[in-house]
GURO-688827 format. One record per atom (N, C-alpha, C): residue in one letter; x, y, z. Coordinates in steps of 0.2 Angstrom, whole numbers, plus 5000, padded with zeros to 4 digits. Example, Ala and Ser with C-alpha at 12.3 -4.5 7.8 and 13.67 -1.06 7.14 Angstrom:
BEGIN
A506649725039/A506249785039/A506649845039/S506449895035/S506849955036/S506450005039/
***
This chain:
BEGIN
M527652894961/M527652814961/M527652794954/P527952724951/P527852704946/P527352674945/R526952664940/R526052654938/R526152594940/L526852534934/L526852474937/L526852454944/V527052494949/V526852474954/V526452474957/L525952534957/L525352564959/L524952504957/M524852494950/M524452464949/M524352384950/L525052364949/L524952294955/L524652294962/L524952344966/L524552344972/L523952324972/C523652384967/C522852404968/C522652334965/L522952284961/L522852204958/L522852184964/A523152174969/A523452124972/A522752144978/Y522552214978/Y521952214986/Y521352204982/L521352204974/L520652214972/L520552154971/L520752074968/L520552034966/L520351964972/P520751964976/P520751924982/P520251954984/G519751904986/G519151914992/G518451904988/F518651914979/F518051914975/F518051844971/V518551814973/V518851764968/V518651694973/G518751644972/G518851584976/G518351574982/R518051624984/R517351584989/R516851594987/G516551564993/G515851564991/G515451624997/P514851644993/P514451714998/P514451685005/W514451735008/W514751725017/W513951765020/K513851735026/K513251755030/K513251835029/G512651865029/G512551925031/G512251985025/A512452015024/A512152065016/A512352035011/D513152005012/D513351965004/D512951905000/L512851885004/L512351815004/L511751865004/V511151885007/V510751925006/V510351954997/S511052004998/S511152024991/S511051994986/Y511651924985/Y511651854983/Y510751834981/G510551824985/G509851814986/G509151824982/Y508951914983/Y508951964979/Y509251944972/M509651934971/M510051944962/M509651884961/A509851824964/A509351764961/A508751774961/E508451804964/E507751794966/E507451854957/M507851884958/M507651934951/M507851894945/A508451854944/A508951814938/A508051764936/H507851744943/H507751674940/H506851704937/G506751754937/G505951794937/G505351754943/S505851774950/S505251764956/S505251824958/S505751884957/S505551934960/S505451994956/S504852024957/S505052094951/S505752154950/W505852174946/W506552184945/W506452284949/W506052284949/W505652364950/W505452364959/A505552294962/A505252304970/A505552244972/P506052224970/P506552164974/P506152124979/S506152064981/S505952024986/S506451964986/L506351924990/L506551864994/L506051834999/M505551794995/M505051754998/M504551805001/G504451824998/G503951925000/G504351965004/M504951975006/M505251985009/M505452065006/A505352145006/A505952165004/A506652175009/P507152205003/P507652215005/P507852285013/E508152255018/E508252295021/E508652385018/V509052385013/V509252435009/V508952415003/H508252485002/H508152474998/H508252524990/A508752444988/A509152474979/A508752454975/L509052444970/L508652434963/L509552424959/L509952454958/L510652444952/L510952414957/P511352384964/P511752344964/P511452264961/Y510952264963/Y510352194962/Y510252174953/W510152254950/W510152224944/W510752214940/L511352234943/L511952214939/L512152154943/G511852124948/G512052054947/G511551994944/A510952004945/A510451984940/A510751964934/W510852034931/W510952034924/W511551994923/M512351994927/M512851954927/M512651874927/M512151864930/M511851784930/M511451774925/Q511251794921/Q510951794916/Q511151794908/I511751834909/I512251824903/I512651784904/A512951764911/A513651724913/A513751644907/P514351654905/P514251574904/P514251514904/H514151474901/H513951424904/H514451394907/G514451394914/G514951344917/G515351374923/L515051444924/L515451504927/L514851494933/A515151504940/A514951494945/A514451564946/P513751544947/P513351614947/P513651644953/D513751644960/D514151664964/D514751724961/L515051684956/L515551724954/L515551764948/A515051764946/A514551794939/A514551874942/V514051864948/V513851924952/V514251974955/R514851934956/R515451984960/R515852024952/L515751994946/L516052044942/L515952084940/P515352144939/P515252204941/P515552234947/F515552204953/F515652244957/F516452234961/I516852214956/I517652194952/I517552264951/A517252274946/A517352344942/A517252394948/L516752404949/L516552454954/L516952484959/L517452424960/L517952434969/L518552474963/A518552454958/A519152464952/A518952544952/V518352574949/V517852624951/V518152654955/A518052654959/A518252654966/A518752704969/L519352644967/L520152674967/L520252714963/S520052704953/S520252774949/S520052824953/A519452834954/A519052874957/A519352934962/T519752894967/T520152924973/T520752954970/W520952914966/W521652924964/W521453014958/Y521052984954/Y520853064950/Y520753134955/G520253124958/G519953144964/G520453194968/T520853154970/T521453184975/T521853234968/Y521753204963/Y522453234957/Y522153294955/Y521453294953/Y521253384951/Y521153424956/L521153384965/L521153464971/L521753484974/A522353434971/A523053454973/A523053494966/R522953504960/R523053544954/R522953604956/S522453624961/S521953694962/S522753774963/S522653794962/S523153854964/S523153854973/E522653854977/E522753854986/E522953814987/A522953734984/A523353664988/A524053674984/Q524353724981/Q525153704978/Q525553714982/P526053714983/P526653734989/P526953804986/V527153824992/V527553894990/V528053894986/P527953934980/P528753944975/P529253974979/F529753914977/F530453954979/F530754004977/A531054034980/A531454104979/A531754114974/F532054054971/F532554044966/F532353984962/G531653964962/G531353904957/G531653834958/G531653784956/G531553724957/G531153684960/E530553714962/E529953674964/E529653644960/A529353584962/A528853534958/A528353554954/Q528553524946/Q527953564945/Q527353554948/T526753584943/T526053574945/T525653494946/T526153474938/T525653404937/T526053354942/D526753354942/D526953314945/D527053314953/Y526853374956/Y526553374962/Y526053344966/A525553354958/A524853324961/A524753254960/R525153224953/R525253164953/R525453134962/A525953154964/A526253134968/A525753124976/M525353174976/M524853184981/M524453134979/A524053124974/A523653074972/A523853004972/D524352994972/D524752934974/D524852924984/G524652964983/G524552974993/G523952984996/G523553004990/G522652984993/G522552924992/L522852864985/L522452804983/L522952764990/L523652764994/L523752714996/L523552755003/A523152795005/A522752815010/A522152765010/F521852775006/F521252755004/F521052655004/M521752655002/M521852565003/M522052545008/A522352595012/A522652575022/A522252575026/C521352615026/C521052605029/C520852555032/L520752535038/L520652435038/L519952445037/G519652505037/G518852465037/G518452445029/L518952475026/L518852445018/L518952365016/A519252325019/A519352285015/A518952245013/Q518452225022/Q517752165020/Q517252205015/L517152265017/L516652285017/L516552305007/S517152325004/S517252334998/S517452264993/H517352204995/H517252154994/H516852114992/E516152144996/E515652104996/E515152104988/S514752104986/S514452114979/S513552124985/T513652204988/T513152234992/T513052304990/P512452344990/P512352394989/P512852454992/A513252424997/A513652475001/A514352484996/L514652444990/L515052444988/L514752484981/A514352484978/A514052504975/A514052584976/Q513552584984/Q513652664985/Q514352714986/L514952674990/L515352684987/L515852694982/S515652664976/S516052674970/S515952744968/F514852754966/F514552824963/F514952884969/T514952854975/T515352924977/T515752924978/A516152904975/A516952924974/A517052934967/L516552924963/L516452934954/L516253004955/F515753044960/F515253104960/F515853134964/F516553114969/F516853174972/F517353184966/Y517653114959/Y518153144955/Y517753194952/A517053194949/A516853214947/A516753304949/I516653334954/I516553384956/I517353414956/A517953344960/A518353404960/A518853394952/A518653374947/A518953384941/A518253434937/L517653444938/L517353494937/L517653564932/P518053594936/P518453644932/P518853654927/Y519153564927/Y519753574924/Y519353534916/Q518853484918/Q518753444913/Q517853454913/A517853494904/A516953544906/A516553494902/A516753424900/A516253364897/A516353294900/M516953284902/M516953204906/M516353214912/A517053284916/A516553294925/A515953274925/P515553324920/P514653334920/P514453244919/V514653214916/V514453154914/V514453124921/C515253104925/C515353044928/C515053094934/G514853164937/G514253174941/G513553134940/L513453154932/L512653134932/L512753044935/L513353044931/L513252944933/L513252924940/G513752974946/G514052954951/G513252964956/L512653044952/L512153054957/L511653004957/L511652984949/L511152924948/L511352864951/G511852834950/G511952774953/G512052794962/L512052834965/L512052834973/L511152834975/S510852854969/S510252854972/S509952804970/L509952764965/L509752684963/L510152644968/S510652644971/S510852614974/S510752604982/G509952654985/G509952654990/G509952714996/A510452774989/A510652804996/A510552874993/P509752894991/P509552974988/P509653024990/F509553014998/F509653075003/F510453095004/I511053055002/I511453055004/I511853104997/A511453084992/A511753074985/A511153184985/L510653174987/L510153254988/L511053294993/L511253264997/L511553315000/L512153334998/L512453274996/L513453294992/L513253344986/G512553354981/G512453374978/G512253444977/L511853454983/L511553524986/L512353554990/G512453534994/G513053554996/G513953574991/C513853534987/C514353534984/C514153594978/A513653594975/A513253654971/A513553744975/L513453734982/L513553794987/L514453804986/I514553744987/I515653764987/I515553784983/Y515253774977/Y515653804970/Y515253874969/L514553904972/L514553954972/L514854004976/F515253984979/F515354034984/F516254024980/S516553994977/S517253964978/S517454034974/D518354014973/D518654084969/D518654054962/A518554084956/A518554094950/A519254114947/S519654124950/S520354164949/S520854114948/E520654054949/E521453984948/E521553984940/E522153984939/E522553974931/E522253924930/G522353914924/G522253814921/G521453794922/L520853854922/L520453804922/L520053804916/D519453764913/D519253774907/D518653834909/A518753884904/A518453934907/A517553934907/A517353874903/A516653854901/A516353834906/V516853814914/V516453814917/V516753854924/T516353894924/T516453944929/T515853904937/P516053974941/P515853934947/P515053944948/R514654004945/R514254034946/R513553954941/R514053944935/R513653894931/R513653824933/G514253824938/G514353754940/G513953734945/A513853794951/A513353774954/A512553774952/L512453814948/L511953814946/L511653704941/G512153704937/G512253644935/G512053584941/L512453584946/L512553544950/L511853544956/A511453604955/A510853614958/A510153584954/L510453584947/L509753544943/L509753484943/L510353464942/L510653394941/L510353364948/T510453374954/T510253364959/T509653354962/L509253394958/L508653394962/L508253354954/A508553344950/A508353294945/A508353214949/M508653214951/M508853154955/M508553144961/A508253194963/A507853194967/A507053164966/L506953204962/L506253184957/L506353094955/L506853124952/L506753044950/L506552964956/S506952974962/S507052924969/S506352924969/T506052994971/T505352984970/T504952954969/Q505052954960/Q504552914955/Q504652854957/L505152834959/L505452754960/L505352754967/H505052774972/H504952754978/H505652744983/L506152794984/L506652754983/L506852794991/W506452834992/W506452855000/W506152845002/H506652815010/H506552765014/H506652805021/W506352815025/W506552825032/W507252765037/L507552805036/L508152775037/L508552795044/V508352845048/V508752895051/V508652845060/D509052825063/D508952765069/D509552795073/L509252875077/L509852885082/L510052865089/P510752845089/P510952795095/P510752835101/E510652775107/E510552785112/E511152805114/A510652845122/A511052905125/A511352855129/S511852825126/S512152775134/S512952775131/W513252775138/W514052785135/W514152735131/S514052675131/S514452605129/S514152615120/E513652645118/E513352645111/E514052705110/W513952775112/W514352805111/W515152765111/R515352745114/R515952715113/R516152665108/S515752655107/S515752605101/S515652645095/L515252715093/L515252715088/L516152765088/A516452795095/A516952815094/A517752755090/R517352695093/R517952655088/R517952645085/L517252655082/L517252625076/L517552685072/L517652735072/L517852805069/L518752785068/L518952765074/L519652775077/L519852715074/W519652645072/W519952565067/W519752595062/F519152615060/F518752595052/F519152645048/T519252705050/T519752745048/T520452765047/W520752695051/W521552705050/W521752695044/P522252725043/P522652785046/P522752865041/A522152855039/A521852915037/A521652975041/W521352945046/W520853005051/W521353045055/P522053005056/P522753065060/P523053125054/L523053085049/L523253125043/L522753185040/A522153165042/A521653205038/A521453265044/L521753245053/L521653315059/L522053325055/W522853315055/W523353335053/W523253415048/T522953395043/T522853445038/T522353495040/I522053475045/I521453535047/I521753575050/W522353545055/W522853595057/W523153635055/R523453605050/R523953625046/R523653695039/W523153685041/W522853715035/W522253765037/R522453775044/R521653795049/R521653885047/G522153915042/G522053975041/G521553985037/Q521553925030/Q521053935025/Q520453935028/L520253885033/L519553865037/L519353925042/L519753965042/L519654025049/L519454105044/R519654115043/R519754155036/R519154195035/G518554155036/G518054205035/G517554175030/H517954165024/H517754125018/H517754085016/M517454045011/M517453995008/M518253975006/P518653905011/P519153865011/P519053845002/G519953835000/G519953824995/G519653744993/R519453704985/R518853644984/R519353614987/H520353604989/H520453534990/H520253534997/L520053575002/L520053555009/L519053575011/A518553605006/A517953615007/A517553555004/L517753514998/L517453474994/L517553404998/P518353375001/P518353335005/P517953335012/L518053385017/L517553415022/L516853395022/W516853405016/W515953405013/W515653335015/F516053325009/F515953245009/F516153185015/A516753225018/A516653155025/A516253185030/G516153245032/G515553255034/G514953215034/V514553245029/V514053185026/V514053125029/A514653095029/A514653035030/A514653015037/I515053055041/I515253055047/I514653045051/A514053095046/A513453125051/A512953105050/A512953025044/A512452975042/A512652925047/T513352915048/T513452875052/T513252855062/F513052915061/F512852945071/F512052955070/T511852915064/T510852935063/T510652865057/T511252825057/T510952765053/T510952685057/A510752635056/A510752585060/A511552545057/S511652555051/S512352535046/S512852585048/A513152585053/A513452625053/A514352615051/D514452575048/D515052555045/D514952555038/R514452545037/R514252555029/R514152635026/S513752675033/S513852745029/S514552775032/L515052745035/L515552775034/L516052775029/L515852715028/L516252675023/L516352725015/L515952765015/L515652805009/L516252875010/G516352885016/G516852935017/G517352945019/L517952865016/L518552875014/L518652885007/P518452885002/P518852934997/P519153014999/A518653025002/A518753105004/A519153115010/L519053075015/L519653065021/L520353035019/A520252985015/A521252975011/A521453045005/A520753085004/A520953144997/A521453205004/L520953215010/L521153265015/L521753215019/A521853175018/A522553125021/A523053155017/A523053145010/A523453165004/A523853225009/F523453275010/F523753345010/F524053355015/A523953325019/A524553315025/A525153305026/L525153275019/L526153235019/L526353295017/P526353365014/P526953385012/P527353415018/T526653425024/T527153445029/T527053395037/W527053335033/W527053285041/W527953265041/G527753285050/G528553275051/G528953215051/R529453205052/R529853155051/R529853105057/S529553135062/S529553105070/S528653045069/M528453095067/M527753075065/M527953005058/A528153015054/A527852975049/A528452915051/A529052925055/A529252865057/A528852845063/L528452865068/L528052825073/L527352775068/V527152795062/V526852775058/V527152735055/D527752715052/D527952695048/D528152625053/W528252635061/W528452595064/W528052545067/F527352575069/F526552545070/F526452505067/T526652535059/T526352495054/T526652435052/L527452425054/L527852375052/L527852325058/L527752335064/L527252305069/L526652255068/F526452305069/F525752275067/F525452225060/F525652255057/F525552215049/F525952155048/S526552155050/S527052105050/S526852035056/S526652085061/S526252045067/S525452005065/C525152025061/C524651985057/C524851965050/A525151965049/A525751905045/A525951835046/I526351855054/I526451805056/I526051745058/V525551785061/V524751765066/V524551715060/I524551735056/I524051695048/I524351645045/W524951665044/W525851615043/W525651535048/V525751545055/V525751495060/V525251455060/V524751475062/V524051465062/V523951405054/W524051435049/W523951395044/W524551345044/I525151355047/I525551295046/I525251245051/A524951295057/A524951215062/A524051195060/L523851205056/L523451185053/L523651115047/Q523951125045/Q524351095040/Q524951045044/T525051035048/T525651005053/T525550995059/G524951005062/G524850995071/G525151045073/V525551075072/V526351115075/V526251195074/P526351255078/P526251225085/P525451195087/K525251165093/K524651135093/K524051175096/Q524251235101/Q523751275103/Q523251295098/P523751325093/P523151365087/P522651325081/A522951265081/A522551195077/A522151195083/D522151175091/D521751165093/D521051205096/N521451285096/N520951325094/N520251295087/V520651315083/V520251305076/V519751235077/A520051195080/A519551125083/A519151155087/R519451205090/R518751215095/R518251255092/L518251305090/L518051365087/L517451355078/A517951285075/A517551265069/A517651175070/P517151165073/P517251075075/P517051055068/G517151015066/G517050975056/G517451015051/F518051065052/F518351095047/F518851045046/E519051035039/E519650985037/E520051025033/H520651025036/H521051075030/H521251025026/S521451075021/S521851035015/S522351095012/F522851085007/F523351095005/F523051114997/S522951174995/S523251204989/S523751254985/A524051224982/A524851264979/A524651334976/L524151354973/L524051404968/L524151454977/P523751454980/P523451534987/P524251494991/F524451474989/F525051464996/F525551504990/L525651484984/L526051514980/L525851614981/A525251614980/A525151674979/A525251714987/A525251694992/A525451715001/A526151724999/L526551664999/L527251674999/L527651734994/G527251714987/G527451774984/G527151854988/A526951864992/A526651924993/A527051934999/T527051865004/T527651885010/T528251915007/L528551895003/L529351895001/L529451974999/A528551994994/A528552054992/A528552124998/W528552115004/W528152135007/W528852155013/V529252095013/V529952075016/V530352155012/W530452125004/W530952185001/W530452255003/L529852275003/L529952335003/L529852355011/V529952335015/V530052355022/V530952345023/H531152315020/H532052335018/H532252415013/W531652405009/W531952465004/W531452535009/R530952505013/R530452595017/R531452615022/V531652565023/V532052575031/V532652595026/G532852595020/G533452635019/G533452675018/R534252705015/R534152785012/R533952805004/H533352815006/H533152844997/H533052914996/R532652944991/R532452994990/R531952994992/S531853044995/S531153065000/S530753074994/A530053044994/A529453074991/A528753054996/I528453104992/I527853134998/I527353064998/W527353034996/W526952964995/W527152905001/K527752925000/K528352865007/K528052855009/S527752895014/S527452875023/S526752835022/L526552825018/L525952795015/L526052735011/V526652715010/V526552625007/V526652575011/L526952585018/L526852535022/L526052495024/P525752575026/P525052555027/P524752535022/A524652535017/A524552505009/A524652425011/S525352435007/S525352385006/S525352325012/G525452345019/G525252295023/G524452295025/A523952325022/A523252325023/A523152275016/A523652295012/A523452245004/A523752165009/L524352165010/L524752085012/L524252045019/S523852085022/S523452055028/S522852025024/W522552085020/W521752055015/W522051995008/L522652005007/L522751925003/L523051865005/L523251895014/L523351815016/L522751795018/L522651835022/L521751805023/L521151755018/M521251795012/M521151765007/M521251695003/T521951675005/T522351625003/T522251565005/L522751595011/L522851555015/L522151525021/W522051565022/W521251545028/W520651565023/L520751555019/L520351555016/L519751515017/P519951445015/P519451375016/P519251395026/L519551405029/L519451415036/L518651465037/L518751525033/L518451575035/L517651555031/D517651515025/D517051475021/D516851445026/F517151405029/F516851355035/F516451405040/A516651435042/A516451485049/A515951555046/R516051575040/R515751645038/R515251625031/S514951555030/S514751555027/S514051495029/Y513451475026/Y512951435029/Y513051375026/K513551355019/K513851305020/K513751225024/P514051235028/P513751195035/P513251195036/L512551225038/L512151235037/L511551175034/V511951215027/V511451165021/V511651125020/T512351085021/T512351045019/T512050965024/Q511951005032/Q511550955036/Q510650945037/S510551025033/S509950995031/S509750955026/L510150965020/L510050905016/L510050865016/T510450835022/T510350745025/T509550735028/V509450775029/V508750785035/V508150775030/L508050795026/L507650845021/L507750785014/P507250765012/P507050725006/P506950755000/I507250734994/I507150774990/I506350794987/S506150864989/S505450874990/S505450924986/D505050944982/D504851004978/D504151054984/C504151044989/C503751094995/C504151085000/V504351145004/V504751135008/V504351235013/E503951215018/E503651285022/E504251315025/A504251365027/A504751405031/A504351445034/L504651475041/L504451505046/L504951535050/G504951615049/G505451635055/G506251635054/L506351615047/L507051625043/L507351675042/K507751695045/K508251765043/K508351755035/R508351805031/R508551815022/R508951785023/G509551785025/G510051755023/G510251675023/Q509951635028/Q509751575030/Q509251565024/I508551585021/I508251595015/I508651575009/A509351615008/A509651625004/A509951585000/A510051545006/A510751495007/A510451425007/L509751425009/L509351365007/L509151345000/K509051414999/K508751404993/K509251404986/F509651424986/F510051454981/F510751394981/Q511151394987/Q511451334988/Q511251254988/G510651264994/G510451184994/G509851184990/H509751214984/H509151194980/H508451174982/I508251204988/I507851184992/I507151224991/Q506651204987/Q506051244983/Q505651254992/L505851334995/L505651355000/L505051404999/T504451395003/T503851425003/T503551465009/P503351505009/P503051545016/P502451495019/L502451495025/L502051425029/L501551475026/S500951425027/S500051445022/S499751415028/A499451425028/A498551415033/A497951375029/P497851305027/P498251275031/P498851255028/P499151205032/P499851205027/P499851165020/R500351175016/R500351125008/R500751085007/C501051065013/C502051075012/C502050995019/E502350935017/E502350905022/E503050925028/W503250965025/W504150995026/W503951085031/L504451075038/L504251145039/L505051165043/I505251205041/I505951245043/I505851305048/V505951305053/V505951385058/V506651385060/D506651435063/D507251475065/D507151455073/N507651425077/N507251425085/N507651495087/S508051555082/S508051595089/S507351645090/G506751635085/G506151665086/G505551595087/L505751535090/L505151485091/L504651505098/D504851555102/D504351565105/D503751605103/T503851655099/T503651695094/T503051635089/I503351605087/I503151555083/I502751515088/K502751485093/K502551425096/K501451475095/R501751515096/R500951565098/R500451565092/S500951565087/S500451575080/S500451515078/V500851435078/V500651395074/V500651355078/D500251295077/D500251235080/D500751165079/L501151195084/L501851135082/L501551055083/T501051065087/T500950975088/T500450935082/A500550965077/A500450945071/A500950925068/W501450965071/W502150935065/W502650895071/A502950845070/A503450815072/A504350835072/L504550845074/L505350875074/L505850825073/Q506250835067/Q506750785064/Q507250775064/A507450845067/A508250875069/A508250955069/R508650955074/R508951025075/R509751035074/I509751085067/I510251095066/I510751155069/K511251135071/K511551205073/K512351225067/H512551285066/H513051295061/H513551265068/P514051215063/P514451205070/P515251265071/A515151325068/A515651385069/A514951435073/D514451415072/D514051495075/D513451465079/P513451445084/P512851445089/P512151465086/K512151525086/K511751565084/K511051555079/E511651525075/E511251495067/E511051425069/D510251415071/D509951355076/D509451375072/I509351295067/I508451295062/I508251235064/Q507751235065/Q507451155067/Q506951115060/V507051045060/V506551055053/V505951015059/Y505350995054/Y504850975058/Y504650935049/K504250885051/K503750845048/K503250865050/R502750855045/R501850865047/R501750785048/Q501350775052/Q501050705056/Q500250715051/I499950775051/I499150765048/I499250815043/V499050755036/V498750775030/V498350805029/S498250845025/S497650905024/S497350855019/G496550845023/G496250805021/G496050755022/N496350745027/N496350645029/N495850665035/
***
């Protein structure tokens, strides 16, 4: 695939979602809150906290990166944009590592196609590059990657370092200097990002794979024998485990699913849509290469390594509460497995994927454009009425730059569809161009045309704005029962000086979350407080807070 085209496609996928929006509810805003506390000196760098609460993901490095960027960012750069800069780099690392990891796996002798009787087959390097293109396209096409990979959270850091370690293990027989360094960074980053147990499993599993791998491949670096590679991986993994112990990064996170049909159906649905379209291709790879898997000894590295990475991620999906963020770590390996299905992918199956992709993403693009036009003109009326009902108070405006970016992306999609259905020289990666480009198109359209609407619905800005109309300028507002995201929004978007409720109260104002009001009534005498306002998020009725003013001043 032309390098310029591939890089432009990656850029079109990389930047939208990081640039132009505010922090969203959930893990994105919560992580921003911990970073801001550390940057302002209100939290220890070795034990992040937000108003006395530890993070749900016990990580260090992602919060360090965001806090450092807030401290060194030039004056005038928005803090929420500053913290995203290192995470843009982390997603770029994940994309690059997936390409190079697939490339080095495809260079192994067992992954190469059977030579023709009279020659003329693809050169090893050319074949590996084409397979790497397919792996990267499959990675970008995965539907579950879009949102989670554009948030400034430990999940993106874990994905990036998993992909980096995947590349290091794939490249170890070929790069005796660079691969160990990247392996060290991958395991270290994964441990410091809140996944030391995943790092332990990946490291020890890869050491066993190398211990029993074939040492007869041509072109390998003689300095890295299977035995030496296995020993080095085992020692490095144990060193990371000891470091995680010293930093108190081990936490019991196992949360087995309930033995109910709805729970298992939800997990099955997640596996199907989150990893589409990589999972059918990965299954096809396993089927087509089943001879290596059933021959009684270790299969080739191009199968064993991705299967182990994907297996660990899927096991974590079924045993942790954050199933989607655990499954995210398996996408680079699933994409590599998907790439190895392409040489044997039949025309009928390729056509089926193409038509499904064409209809699905074209329909998504049409819906996005129709709703945007309805918001601008009021025609058609039904989409505009739906938005007014679901997001009351939202006021749409026209912005030329996002419109031009969306228009250019749509025209590029039309040209790509025309090129794909035409008669061209066959390429291994051709079947994954439409899925990857369609995913990039839909994400770019959402992050341009719908960005104001999504910012209104998915951020706490409307809630904070209403709160500021009730609360006067005060140096002391006590809080009780607020979610981490609400605390971060009120503190760092509303600049409200929140403090935990004390006994006796020290502040004149109190904010509580209405969802836990029954519990709060049992622990706090609300008769001493007068309700001033009940504030709901216009687009999310579950976000409901109450503002109280103290009636009895302490000491009087």
